[in-house]
C-alpha positions in Angstrom: 4.2 3.1 7.5 5.0 5.7 10.1 6.5 3.6 12.9 9.9 5.3 12.7 8.1 8.6 13.5 7.1 7.4 16.9 10.6 6.6 18.0 11.9 10.1 17.4 8.9 11.8 19.1 9.2 9.8 22.2 12.7 11.2 22.8 11.4 14.8 23.0 9.7 14.1 26.4 12.4 12.0 28.1 14.3 13.2 31.2 18.0 13.9 30.7 19.0 10.9 32.7 16.4 8.7 31.1 17.5 6.2 28.4 15.7 6.3 25.1 13.7 3.4 23.9 16.4 2.7 21.2 19.1 2.5 23.9 17.0 0.2 26.0 16.3 -2.0 23.1 20.0 -2.1 22.3 20.8 -3.0 25.9 18.1 -5.7 25.8 19.6 -7.1 22.7 23.0 -7.2 24.2 21.5 -8.9 27.3 19.9 -11.6 25.2 23.2 -12.1 23.3 25.1 -12.3 26.6 22.5 -14.7 27.9 23.0 -16.8 24.8 26.8 -16.9 25.4 26.3 -17.9 29.0 23.9 -20.6 27.9 26.4 -22.0 25.4 29.1 -22.0 28.1 26.8 -23.7 30.6 25.9 -26.3 28.0 29.6 -27.1 27.4 30.2 -27.4 31.1 27.1 -29.6 31.3 28.5 -31.9 28.6 31.8 -32.2 30.3 30.0 -33.1 33.6 27.9 -35.7 31.8 31.1 -37.3 30.3 32.8 -37.3 33.7 29.6 -38.7 35.3 29.6 -41.6 32.9 33.3 -42.4 33.7 32.5 -42.3 37.4 29.5 -44.5 37.1 31.6 -47.1 35.3 34.3 -46.9 37.9 31.9 -46.9 40.9 29.4 -49.6 39.9 30.2 -51.2 43.3 29.1 -48.2 45.3 26.0 -48.2 47.4 22.6 -47.4 45.8 22.0 -44.2 48.0 25.1 -42.6 46.5 23.9 -43.3 43.0 20.4 -41.9 43.7 22.0 -38.7 45.1 24.0 -38.2 41.9 20.9 -38.8 39.7 18.9 -36.3 41.8 21.7 -33.7 41.3 21.8 -34.4 37.6 18.1 -34.0 37.3 18.1 -30.7 39.1 21.0 -29.5 36.9 19.0 -30.4 33.7 16.0 -28.5 35.0 18.1 -25.5 35.7 19.6 -25.5 32.1 16.1 -26.0 30.6 14.9 -22.9 32.4 17.9 -20.9 31.2 17.3 -22.1 27.6 13.7 -21.0 27.7 14.3 -17.6 29.1 15.5 -15.9 25.8 12.7 -17.5 23.9 10.2 -15.9 26.3 11.9 -12.6 26.0 11.8 -12.9 22.1 8.1 -13.7 22.2 7.4 -10.7 24.4 9.4 -8.5 22.0 7.4 -9.8 19.0 4.1 -9.1 20.7 5.3 -5.6 21.5 6.1 -4.9 17.8 2.5 -5.7 16.9 1.2 -2.8 18.8 -0.8 -0.3 16.8 -0.1 3.2 15.4 1.4 5.5 18.1 0.6 2.9 20.8 4.1 3.0 22.3 4.7 6.7 21.8 3.9 7.9 25.3 5.2 5.1 27.6 8.2 7.1 28.8 6.9 10.6 28.5 7.4 12.6 31.7 7.0 16.3 30.8 3.5 17.7 30.5 4.2 19.8 27.4 6.7 20.2 24.6 7.3 23.0 22.1 7.8 21.5 18.6 10.7 23.0 16.7 12.0 22.7 13.2 14.9 20.7 14.7 12.5 18.2 16.2 10.8 17.7 12.8 14.1 17.5 10.9 14.9 14.5 13.1 11.9 12.6 11.9 11.9 13.9 8.3 14.8 11.6 7.2 13.0 8.6 8.6 9.6 9.7 7.2 11.1 10.5 3.8 12.8 7.0 3.6 9.6 5.3 4.6 7.5 7.1 2.1 9.9 6.6 -0.8 10.3 2.9 0.0 6.5 2.7 -0.2 6.5 4.1 -3.8 5.4 7.6 -2.9 6.6 10.2 -5.5 9.3 12.6 -4.3 7.1 15.7 -5.0 4.4 14.2 -2.8 7.0 13.5 0.0 8.0 17.2 -0.2 4.3 18.3 0.0 3.7 16.2 3.1 6.9 17.6 4.8 5.8 21.1 3.9 2.4 20.6 5.4 3.8 19.1 8.6 6.2 22.0 9.1 3.5 24.6 8.5 1.2 22.9 11.0 3.6 21.8 13.8 6.6 24.1 14.0 6.4 26.5 17.0 3.3 25.0 18.6 3.2 24.0 22.2 1.6 20.6 22.7 0.3 19.0 25.9 1.3 15.4 26.6 -2.3 14.1 26.2 -2.8 16.0 23.0 0.4 15.1 21.1 -0.8 12.0 19.4 -4.0 13.6 18.0 -2.0 16.7 17.0 0.5 14.8 14.9 -2.1 12.4 13.5 -4.3 15.3 12.4 -1.4 17.0 10.7 -0.5 13.7 8.9 -4.1 13.2 7.9 -4.3 16.8 6.6 -1.1 16.5 4.5 -2.4 13.2 3.0 -5.8 14.5 2.3 -4.3 17.5 0.4 -2.5 15.2 -2.0 -5.5 12.9 -2.7 -8.3 14.0 -5.2 -11.7 12.4 -5.1 -13.9 12.3 -8.2 -17.5 13.4 -8.7 -20.2 10.7 -8.6 -19.8 9.3 -12.1 -23.1 7.4 -12.1 -25.0 10.6 -11.1 -23.1 12.6 -13.7 -24.1 10.1 -16.4 -27.7 10.0 -15.4 -27.9 13.8 -15.4 -26.3 14.1 -18.8 -28.5 14.6 -21.8 -27.7 12.4 -24.8 -24.9 9.8 -25.2 -22.1 9.8 -22.6 -18.7 8.7 -24.1 -15.7 7.4 -22.1 -12.3 6.5 -23.6 -9.8 4.4 -21.7 -6.0 4.6 -22.0 -3.1 2.7 -20.4 -0.4 0.2 -21.3 -1.0 -3.5 -21.9 -1.3 -5.8 -18.9 -2.7 -3.3 -16.5 -6.3 -4.6 -16.5 -7.7 -1.9 -18.8 -10.1 -4.2 -20.7 -11.3 -5.9 -17.5 -11.8 -2.5 -15.9 -14.0 -1.5 -18.8 -16.1 -4.6 -18.3 -16.4 -3.9 -14.6 -17.6 -0.4 -15.2 -20.1 -1.8 -17.8 -21.4 -4.1 -15.1 -21.7 -1.2 -12.6 -23.7 0.8 -15.2 -26.0 -2.2 -15.7 -26.6 -2.4 -11.9 -27.7 1.2 -12.0 -30.0 0.6 -15.0 -27.7 2.5 -17.5 -27.3 0.9 -20.9 -23.9 0.8 -22.7 -22.0 -0.4 -25.7 -18.4 -1.5 -25.9 -16.0 -0.4 -28.6 -13.0 -2.7 -29.3 -10.6 0.1 -30.2 -7.5 -2.0 -29.4 -6.8 -3.4 -32.8 -3.1 -3.9 -32.1 -2.8 -6.5 -29.3 -3.5 -10.1 -30.2 -6.8 -11.4 -28.7 -7.8 -8.0 -27.3 -11.0 -7.9 -29.5 -11.9 -11.5 -28.4 -11.3 -10.6 -24.8 -13.7 -7.6 -24.9 -16.3 -9.7 -26.9 -16.2 -12.4 -24.3 -16.9 -9.8 -21.6 -19.7 -8.5 -23.7 -21.3 -11.9 -24.2 -21.1 -12.6 -20.4 -22.8 -9.3 -19.6 -25.1 -9.4 -22.6 -23.8 -6.0 -23.8 -23.2 -5.3 -27.5 -19.6 -4.9 -28.8 -18.6 -3.0 -31.9 -15.4 -4.2 -33.5 -13.5 -4.3 -36.8 -10.6 -6.5 -38.0 -7.1 -6.2 -36.4 -5.1 -3.4 -37.8 -8.2 -1.2 -38.4 -8.3 2.4 -37.6 -9.4 2.7 -33.9 -11.0 6.1 -34.5 -13.4 4.5 -37.1 -14.5 1.9 -34.5 -15.2 4.7 -32.0 -17.2 6.5 -34.6 -19.3 3.3 -35.4 -19.8 2.7 -31.7 -21.3 6.1 -31.2 -23.6 5.6 -34.3 -24.7 2.3 -32.9 -25.5 3.9 -29.6 -27.6 6.6 -31.3 -29.5 4.1 -33.4 -30.3 1.8 -30.4 -30.8 4.6 -27.8 -27.9 3.4 -25.7 -26.7 5.9 -23.0 -23.0 5.2 -22.6 -20.2 4.3 -25.1 -17.1 2.7 -23.5 -14.1 2.8 -25.9 -11.0 0.6 -25.4 -7.7 1.7 -26.9 -4.3 0.1 -27.7 -2.0 -0.1 -24.8 1.3 -0.1 -26.6 4.1 2.3 -25.5 5.5 3.5 -28.8 7.0 7.0 -29.4 5.1 10.0 -28.1 4.7 11.3 -31.6 2.9 8.3 -32.9 0.9 7.9 -29.7 -0.1 11.5 -29.9 -1.3 11.2 -33.5 -3.3 8.1 -32.8 -4.9 9.3 -29.6 -5.7 12.7 -30.9 -7.6 11.2 -33.8 -9.7 8.9 -31.4 -10.5 11.9 -29.2 -11.3 14.2 -32.2 -13.7 11.6 -33.7 -15.4 10.3 -30.5 -15.5 13.6 -28.6 -15.4 11.9 -25.2 -16.9 13.4 -22.0 -14.3 11.5 -19.9 -10.7 10.3 -20.6 -9.7 7.7 -18.1 -6.1 6.4 -17.5 -6.0 2.8 -16.1 -2.8 1.8 -14.3 -1.7 -0.9 -11.8 -1.5 0.2 -8.2 1.3 -2.3 -7.4 3.7 -0.9 -10.1 4.4 2.2 -8.1 6.5 4.8 -9.9 6.0 3.1 -13.3 2.2 3.7 -13.0 2.9 7.3 -12.0 5.2 7.9 -14.9 2.7 6.3 -17.3 -0.1 8.6 -16.0 2.1 11.6 -16.4 2.9 10.6 -20.0 -0.7 10.1 -21.0 -1.8 13.3 -19.3 0.9 15.3 -21.2 -0.2 13.8 -24.5 -4.0 13.7 -24.3 -5.0 15.4 -21.0 -6.7 12.7 -18.9 -9.7 13.5 -16.8 -9.5 10.7 -14.2 -7.8 7.5 -13.1 -8.7 3.9 -12.3 -6.1 1.9 -10.4 -6.2 -1.9 -10.6 -4.9 -4.5 -8.2 -5.4 -2.1 -5.3 -6.4 -5.1 -3.1 -2.9 -6.5 -3.1 -1.1 -3.1 -2.9 0.6 -3.1 0.5 2.5 0.1 -0.1 -0.2 2.5 -1.3 2.4 4.8 -2.7 0.7 4.9 -6.2 -2.6 5.8 -4.7 -1.0 8.7 -2.7 0.9 10.0 -5.7 -0.8 9.5 -9.0 -3.6 12.0 -8.6 -1.4 14.6 -7.0 1.2 14.3 -9.8 -1.5 14.6 -12.6 -3.8 16.8 -10.6 -6.7 14.5 -11.7 -9.1 12.5 -9.5 -9.1 8.8 -8.9 -12.5 7.3 -9.8 -12.3 3.7 -8.9 -10.0 1.0 -7.4 -9.9 -2.5 -8.8 -10.2 -4.8 -5.8 -10.3 -8.3 -7.4 -11.1 -10.4 -10.4 -14.9 -10.5 -10.2 -17.2 -8.0 -12.1 -18.4 -6.4 -8.9 -14.8 -5.8 -7.6 -14.7 -2.1 -8.7 -14.7 0.2 -5.6 -15.5 3.9 -5.6 -12.3 5.7 -4.4 -12.6 7.6 -1.2 -10.0 9.5 0.9 -11.2 7.8 4.1 -10.3 4.4 2.7 -6.7 5.4 2.3 -6.5 7.0 5.8 -7.9 3.8 7.2 -5.4 1.6 5.5 -2.6 3.8 6.8 -3.9 3.5 10.4 -4.8 7.2 10.6 -8.5 6.8 11.0 
């Protein structure tokens, strides 16, 4: 994600007469292009010579064999020479490709000659544009980008850094800025076990984000930790939503409380809590409708569910790969009902990681779990170190 950062920093240490890496790459590209033109011209010359050679061979069939052998030898040497010329740009291209695969900051110090450098705001301004574009392209919210820039300026401007310490200094500042925007949750399993009485969790989010599947995954996790639970099919709006939750309940051998489609979701939440009390079940997991209707109607419906069920935890479920859409959804639900935490699904196929970096900072709420696959066990506890590792900063 931060490759462009390295190119700018390398220039801070170069001698005045020394060419930057960008200039060298440009010259190398021109050299390859020039080589390609020479190769094309040489090929045309070769074709002309071959045509001429054929004419000569037809006209000189009566010549002695030694003369023919000499021409064949010359022709063979010429072909070998052209072949070597043709292979040269391919080798250079292969070397360039290998170089591009080098890791984070691996090419930063190749041309550094000074022993120390004092970092200035001007230095950082040079990389901020590149950094900002990179972050925004990776679905990082603008306010998070500003926070990262602010932290980098505060940590780096005015400090004198030795050559052998520059990499760690910048990496540590990046790590610090990212850690400040990420919020980890408490140990939910531990919190539930320590809680006296029934523990109620309500799940919110739009359709198609994996909300119902995430509820089943959490139910499976509770089972693995010897915690009983009941599922409440509070999504009475979406077709087949009740059957989907019932199917998960049958597979996990967990009871599901449900009513007919169109029923009041708050009454289902109430009945689920009564069922838990009667059967001495520890946790009630309540699904809700994922429709995005007007805020007024959404507020009225969600407020009633919360008032009746009195949840200990309100969790927003969003797709990690949807970027700013998931961030906006989380903000909307947080404004309406005040969410307590977040589960992000499809994090295993999220190559940009912008949602993970942004959603908790924007809502000021912790991320509890990441959905990492389709299986029941594919619910991973969120940690800051996982994000840093994926970004190549740990």
